[in-house]
Gaussian input, Z-matrix of N, CA and C with variables (Angstrom, degrees):
# hf/3-21g

backbone

0 1
 N
 C     1     B1
 C     2     B2     1     A1
 N     3     B3     2     A2     1     D1
 C     4     B4     3     A3     2     D2
 C     5     B5     4     A4     3     D3
 N     6     B6     5     A5     4     D4
 C     7     B7     6     A6     5     D5
 C     8     B8     7     A7     6     D6
 N     9     B9     8     A8     7     D7
 C    10    B10     9     A9     8     D8
 C    11    B11    10    A10     9     D9
 N    12    B12    11    A11    10    D10
 C    13    B13    12    A12    11    D11
 C    14    B14    13    A13    12    D12
 N    15    B15    14    A14    13    D13
 C    16    B16    15    A15    14    D14
 C    17    B17    16    A16    15    D15
 N    18    B18    17    A17    16    D16
 C    19    B19    18    A18    17    D17
 C    20    B20    19    A19    18    D18
 N    21    B21    20    A20    19    D19
 C    22    B22    21    A21    20    D20
 C    23    B23    22    A22    21    D21
 N    24    B24    23    A23    22    D22
 C    25    B25    24    A24    23    D23
 C    26    B26    25    A25    24    D24
 N    27    B27    26    A26    25    D25
 C    28    B28    27    A27    26    D26
 C    29    B29    28    A28    27    D27
 N    30    B30    29    A29    28    D28
 C    31    B31    30    A30    29    D29
 C    32    B32    31    A31    30    D30
 N    33    B33    32    A32    31    D31
 C    34    B34    33    A33    32    D32
 C    35    B35    34    A34    33    D33
 N    36    B36    35    A35    34    D34
 C    37    B37    36    A36    35    D35
 C    38    B38    37    A37    36    D36
 N    39    B39    38    A38    37    D37
 C    40    B40    39    A39    38    D38
 C    41    B41    40    A40    39    D39
 N    42    B42    41    A41    40    D40
 C    43    B43    42    A42    41    D41
 C    44    B44    43    A43    42    D42
 N    45    B45    44    A44    43    D43
 C    46    B46    45    A45    44    D44
 C    47    B47    46    A46    45    D45
 N    48    B48    47    A47    46    D46
 C    49    B49    48    A48    47    D47
 C    50    B50    49    A49    48    D48
 N    51    B51    50    A50    49    D49
 C    52    B52    51    A51    50    D50
 C    53    B53    52    A52    51    D51
 N    54    B54    53    A53    52    D52
 C    55    B55    54    A54    53    D53
 C    56    B56    55    A55    54    D54
 N    57    B57    56    A56    55    D55
 C    58    B58    57    A57    56    D56
 C    59    B59    58    A58    57    D57
 N    60    B60    59    A59    58    D58
 C    61    B61    60    A60    59    D59
 C    62    B62    61    A61    60    D60
 N    63    B63    62    A62    61    D61
 C    64    B64    63    A63    62    D62
 C    65    B65    64    A64    63    D63
 N    66    B66    65    A65    64    D64
 C    67    B67    66    A66    65    D65
 C    68    B68    67    A67    66    D66
 N    69    B69    68    A68    67    D67
 C    70    B70    69    A69    68    D68
 C    71    B71    70    A70    69    D69
 N    72    B72    71    A71    70    D70
 C    73    B73    72    A72    71    D71
 C    74    B74    73    A73    72    D72
 N    75    B75    74    A74    73    D73
 C    76    B76    75    A75    74    D74
 C    77    B77    76    A76    75    D75
 N    78    B78    77    A77    76    D76
 C    79    B79    78    A78    77    D77
 C    80    B80    79    A79    78    D78
 N    81    B81    80    A80    79    D79
 C    82    B82    81    A81    80    D80
 C    83    B83    82    A82    81    D81
 N    84    B84    83    A83    82    D82
 C    85    B85    84    A84    83    D83
 C    86    B86    85    A85    84    D84
 N    87    B87    86    A86    85    D85
 C    88    B88    87    A87    86    D86
 C    89    B89    88    A88    87    D87
 N    90    B90    89    A89    88    D88
 C    91    B91    90    A90    89    D89
 C    92    B92    91    A91    90    D90
 N    93    B93    92    A92    91    D91
 C    94    B94    93    A93    92    D92
 C    95    B95    94    A94    93    D93
 N    96    B96    95    A95    94    D94
 C    97    B97    96    A96    95    D95
 C    98    B98    97    A97    96    D96
 N    99    B99    98    A98    97    D97
 C   100   B100    99    A99    98    D98
 C   101   B101   100   A100    99    D99
 N   102   B102   101   A101   100   D100
 C   103   B103   102   A102   101   D101
 C   104   B104   103   A103   102   D102
 N   105   B105   104   A104   103   D103
 C   106   B106   105   A105   104   D104
 C   107   B107   106   A106   105   D105
 N   108   B108   107   A107   106   D106
 C   109   B109   108   A108   107   D107
 C   110   B110   109   A109   108   D108
 N   111   B111   110   A110   109   D109
 C   112   B112   111   A111   110   D110
 C   113   B113   112   A112   111   D111
 N   114   B114   113   A113   112   D112
 C   115   B115   114   A114   113   D113
 C   116   B116   115   A115   114   D114
 N   117   B117   116   A116   115   D115
 C   118   B118   117   A117   116   D116
 C   119   B119   118   A118   117   D117
 N   120   B120   119   A119   118   D118
 C   121   B121   120   A120   119   D119
 C   122   B122   121   A121   120   D120
 N   123   B123   122   A122   121   D121
 C   124   B124   123   A123   122   D122
 C   125   B125   124   A124   123   D123
 N   126   B126   125   A125   124   D124
 C   127   B127   126   A126   125   D125
 C   128   B128   127   A127   126   D126
 N   129   B129   128   A128   127   D127
 C   130   B130   129   A129   128   D128
 C   131   B131   130   A130   129   D129
 N   132   B132   131   A131   130   D130
 C   133   B133   132   A132   131   D131
 C   134   B134   133   A133   132   D132
 N   135   B135   134   A134   133   D133
 C   136   B136   135   A135   134   D134
 C   137   B137   136   A136   135   D135
 N   138   B138   137   A137   136   D136
 C   139   B139   138   A138   137   D137
 C   140   B140   139   A139   138   D138
 N   141   B141   140   A140   139   D139
 C   142   B142   141   A141   140   D140
 C   143   B143   142   A142   141   D141
 N   144   B144   143   A143   142   D142
 C   145   B145   144   A144   143   D143
 C   146   B146   145   A145   144   D144
 N   147   B147   146   A146   145   D145
 C   148   B148   147   A147   146   D146
 C   149   B149   148   A148   147   D147
 N   150   B150   149   A149   148   D148
 C   151   B151   150   A150   149   D149
 C   152   B152   151   A151   150   D150
 N   153   B153   152   A152   151   D151
 C   154   B154   153   A153   152   D152
 C   155   B155   154   A154   153   D153
 N   156   B156   155   A155   154   D154
 C   157   B157   156   A156   155   D155
 C   158   B158   157   A157   156   D156
 N   159   B159   158   A158   157   D157
 C   160   B160   159   A159   158   D158
 C   161   B161   160   A160   159   D159
 N   162   B162   161   A161   160   D160
 C   163   B163   162   A162   161   D161
 C   164   B164   163   A163   162   D162
 N   165   B165   164   A164   163   D163
 C   166   B166   165   A165   164   D164
 C   167   B167   166   A166   165   D165
 N   168   B168   167   A167   166   D166
 C   169   B169   168   A168   167   D167
 C   170   B170   169   A169   168   D168
 N   171   B171   170   A170   169   D169
 C   172   B172   171   A171   170   D170
 C   173   B173   172   A172   171   D171
 N   174   B174   173   A173   172   D172
 C   175   B175   174   A174   173   D173
 C   176   B176   175   A175   174   D174
 N   177   B177   176   A176   175   D175
 C   178   B178   177   A177   176   D176
 C   179   B179   178   A178   177   D177

   B1=1.4466
   B2=1.5142
   B3=1.3165
   B4=1.4569
   B5=1.5152
   B6=1.2950
   B7=1.4614
   B8=1.5295
   B9=1.3180
   B10=1.4648
   B11=1.5254
   B12=1.3271
   B13=1.4594
   B14=1.5268
   B15=1.3356
   B16=1.4690
   B17=1.5174
   B18=1.3190
   B19=1.4572
   B20=1.5135
   B21=1.3002
   B22=1.4675
   B23=1.5286
   B24=1.3432
   B25=1.4652
   B26=1.5372
   B27=1.3273
   B28=1.4605
   B29=1.5146
   B30=1.3499
   B31=1.4676
   B32=1.5187
   B33=1.3206
   B34=1.4617
   B35=1.5303
   B36=1.3328
   B37=1.4624
   B38=1.5295
   B39=1.3386
   B40=1.4628
   B41=1.5291
   B42=1.3293
   B43=1.4662
   B44=1.5222
   B45=1.3406
   B46=1.4594
   B47=1.5209
   B48=1.3177
   B49=1.4540
   B50=1.5030
   B51=1.3283
   B52=1.4575
   B53=1.5171
   B54=1.3209
   B55=1.4610
   B56=1.5238
   B57=1.3392
   B58=1.4566
   B59=1.5232
   B60=1.3327
   B61=1.4660
   B62=1.5258
   B63=1.3310
   B64=1.4669
   B65=1.5169
   B66=1.3329
   B67=1.4570
   B68=1.5159
   B69=1.3195
   B70=1.4615
   B71=1.5230
   B72=1.3241
   B73=1.4584
   B74=1.5269
   B75=1.3286
   B76=1.4557
   B77=1.5147
   B78=1.3389
   B79=1.4634
   B80=1.5196
   B81=1.3305
   B82=1.4627
   B83=1.5238
   B84=1.3099
   B85=1.4635
   B86=1.5233
   B87=1.3341
   B88=1.4655
   B89=1.5279
   B90=1.3209
   B91=1.4668
   B92=1.5263
   B93=1.3399
   B94=1.4676
   B95=1.5270
   B96=1.3245
   B97=1.4629
   B98=1.5226
   B99=1.3302
   B100=1.4571
   B101=1.5219
   B102=1.3217
   B103=1.4659
   B104=1.5156
   B105=1.3128
   B106=1.4651
   B107=1.5208
   B108=1.3331
   B109=1.4584
   B110=1.5196
   B111=1.3094
   B112=1.4552
   B113=1.5270
   B114=1.3129
   B115=1.4598
   B116=1.5296
   B117=1.3404
   B118=1.4553
   B119=1.5163
   B120=1.3357
   B121=1.4684
   B122=1.5308
   B123=1.3286
   B124=1.4707
   B125=1.5248
   B126=1.3234
   B127=1.4592
   B128=1.5272
   B129=1.3401
   B130=1.4678
   B131=1.5254
   B132=1.3167
   B133=1.4624
   B134=1.5227
   B135=1.3216
   B136=1.4598
   B137=1.5236
   B138=1.3433
   B139=1.4625
   B140=1.5228
   B141=1.3415
   B142=1.4607
   B143=1.5271
   B144=1.3188
   B145=1.4686
   B146=1.5231
   B147=1.3298
   B148=1.4641
   B149=1.5239
   B150=1.3170
   B151=1.4622
   B152=1.5169
   B153=1.3252
   B154=1.4524
   B155=1.5237
   B156=1.3246
   B157=1.4560
   B158=1.5229
   B159=1.3592
   B160=1.4571
   B161=1.5145
   B162=1.3361
   B163=1.4686
   B164=1.5173
   B165=1.3260
   B166=1.4576
   B167=1.5300
   B168=1.3195
   B169=1.4577
   B170=1.5098
   B171=1.3118
   B172=1.4611
   B173=1.5192
   B174=1.3168
   B175=1.4692
   B176=1.5213
   B177=1.3173
   B178=1.4747
   B179=1.5024
   A1=109.35
   A2=115.91
   A3=120.82
   A4=112.49
   A5=113.23
   A6=120.64
   A7=109.54
   A8=116.63
   A9=121.10
   A10=107.70
   A11=117.03
   A12=118.92
   A13=113.70
   A14=117.29
   A15=121.53
   A16=108.39
   A17=114.67
   A18=119.33
   A19=111.42
   A20=115.61
   A21=122.75
   A22=108.13
   A23=116.63
   A24=119.52
   A25=110.94
   A26=115.40
   A27=120.89
   A28=113.71
   A29=118.17
   A30=119.85
   A31=108.10
   A32=117.44
   A33=122.35
   A34=109.92
   A35=116.46
   A36=121.46
   A37=109.56
   A38=117.71
   A39=120.05
   A40=112.81
   A41=116.77
   A42=122.04
   A43=109.50
   A44=115.42
   A45=120.24
   A46=108.28
   A47=116.95
   A48=118.94
   A49=113.54
   A50=114.50
   A51=122.25
   A52=107.28
   A53=115.37
   A54=121.77
   A55=108.51
   A56=115.81
   A57=122.06
   A58=109.53
   A59=116.38
   A60=121.37
   A61=111.18
   A62=115.87
   A63=122.39
   A64=107.40
   A65=115.95
   A66=120.56
   A67=110.34
   A68=117.43
   A69=121.79
   A70=113.59
   A71=116.86
   A72=120.39
   A73=112.52
   A74=117.39
   A75=121.53
   A76=113.44
   A77=116.53
   A78=119.49
   A79=110.37
   A80=115.27
   A81=119.33
   A82=110.23
   A83=115.64
   A84=121.95
   A85=108.44
   A86=116.07
   A87=119.75
   A88=109.38
   A89=116.15
   A90=122.98
   A91=112.90
   A92=117.41
   A93=119.38
   A94=111.63
   A95=115.56
   A96=120.42
   A97=107.67
   A98=116.28
   A99=122.80
   A100=107.54
   A101=116.26
   A102=120.92
   A103=109.80
   A104=115.92
   A105=121.48
   A106=106.30
   A107=116.10
   A108=121.19
   A109=110.78
   A110=115.99
   A111=122.37
   A112=107.59
   A113=116.50
   A114=121.22
   A115=109.24
   A116=116.06
   A117=121.34
   A118=114.88
   A119=117.92
   A120=120.72
   A121=109.41
   A122=118.13
   A123=119.98
   A124=111.22
   A125=115.84
   A126=120.93
   A127=108.87
   A128=117.32
   A129=120.57
   A130=111.09
   A131=115.33
   A132=120.80
   A133=109.63
   A134=116.13
   A135=121.56
   A136=108.55
   A137=116.30
   A138=120.85
   A139=112.32
   A140=116.80
   A141=120.34
   A142=109.18
   A143=116.77
   A144=121.48
   A145=113.89
   A146=118.39
   A147=121.21
   A148=113.06
   A149=117.73
   A150=120.67
   A151=111.99
   A152=114.28
   A153=123.03
   A154=108.39
   A155=116.46
   A156=122.40
   A157=109.72
   A158=116.93
   A159=122.12
   A160=107.36
   A161=116.51
   A162=119.90
   A163=108.23
   A164=115.59
   A165=121.75
   A166=108.38
   A167=116.36
   A168=120.61
   A169=110.13
   A170=115.49
   A171=121.26
   A172=108.81
   A173=116.20
   A174=121.21
   A175=108.67
   A176=116.34
   A177=120.10
   A178=110.47
   D1=142.44
   D2=-179.23
   D3=-88.37
   D4=166.05
   D5=177.96
   D6=-77.37
   D7=144.86
   D8=176.52
   D9=-62.58
   D10=136.81
   D11=-177.33
   D12=-115.67
   D13=-5.80
   D14=176.86
   D15=-121.44
   D16=139.44
   D17=-173.05
   D18=-132.17
   D19=146.16
   D20=177.32
   D21=-104.29
   D22=158.84
   D23=176.73
   D24=-51.79
   D25=135.70
   D26=-179.69
   D27=96.91
   D28=-24.35
   D29=174.54
   D30=-63.37
   D31=159.79
   D32=178.94
   D33=-96.95
   D34=138.25
   D35=178.43
   D36=-65.42
   D37=129.90
   D38=-179.02
   D39=-76.73
   D40=-22.82
   D41=-177.57
   D42=-149.44
   D43=160.94
   D44=172.01
   D45=-63.98
   D46=145.61
   D47=175.20
   D48=158.82
   D49=-178.35
   D50=176.75
   D51=-101.23
   D52=130.95
   D53=-179.23
   D54=-118.58
   D55=146.81
   D56=-174.43
   D57=-131.25
   D58=149.28
   D59=178.11
   D60=-74.95
   D61=141.46
   D62=170.13
   D63=-136.70
   D64=164.91
   D65=174.61
   D66=-70.98
   D67=167.23
   D68=-177.78
   D69=-57.22
   D70=-32.68
   D71=-179.45
   D72=-90.22
   D73=7.52
   D74=178.97
   D75=89.76
   D76=2.90
   D77=179.42
   D78=-74.67
   D79=149.84
   D80=179.87
   D81=-74.95
   D82=158.33
   D83=-178.64
   D84=-124.79
   D85=154.99
   D86=177.70
   D87=-74.06
   D88=135.25
   D89=178.66
   D90=50.39
   D91=57.34
   D92=-179.19
   D93=-70.50
   D94=149.44
   D95=172.87
   D96=-70.45
   D97=149.32
   D98=172.60
   D99=-131.35
   D100=141.38
   D101=177.45
   D102=-136.75
   D103=146.66
   D104=173.37
   D105=-101.52
   D106=122.34
   D107=-178.40
   D108=-124.32
   D109=149.72
   D110=171.56
   D111=-95.50
   D112=156.83
   D113=178.85
   D114=-52.20
   D115=127.85
   D116=178.73
   D117=94.29
   D118=-13.33
   D119=177.57
   D120=-68.50
   D121=143.54
   D122=177.01
   D123=-77.80
   D124=145.01
   D125=176.12
   D126=-73.09
   D127=137.66
   D128=177.79
   D129=-77.20
   D130=175.50
   D131=175.74
   D132=-63.88
   D133=148.45
   D134=175.36
   D135=-90.40
   D136=173.19
   D137=-179.14
   D138=-65.72
   D139=-29.51
   D140=172.74
   D141=-152.09
   D142=166.62
   D143=-172.84
   D144=-68.88
   D145=-11.38
   D146=179.96
   D147=-90.51
   D148=7.05
   D149=-177.92
   D150=-109.96
   D151=158.16
   D152=177.94
   D153=-134.85
   D154=170.77
   D155=177.90
   D156=-105.94
   D157=140.81
   D158=170.47
   D159=-133.82
   D160=159.64
   D161=177.98
   D162=-74.96
   D163=132.69
   D164=178.90
   D165=-72.67
   D166=133.50
   D167=179.59
   D168=-69.93
   D169=138.58
   D170=178.41
   D171=-96.53
   D172=126.06
   D173=177.51
   D174=-111.51
   D175=125.30
   D176=-179.62
   D177=-95.72

């Protein structure tokens, strides 16, 4: 089984990283919130109830 990749406010971050808001269907949103969380930190509220948090991809 895979790790959950979408999170709602109040869920705990599974890993350290930067997380970004997306729409419920995974679509991008204009001016999304971004947060840096440590493992175990709770996700904050999103801009509206139809959004979720995902880990921002790191590009080297």
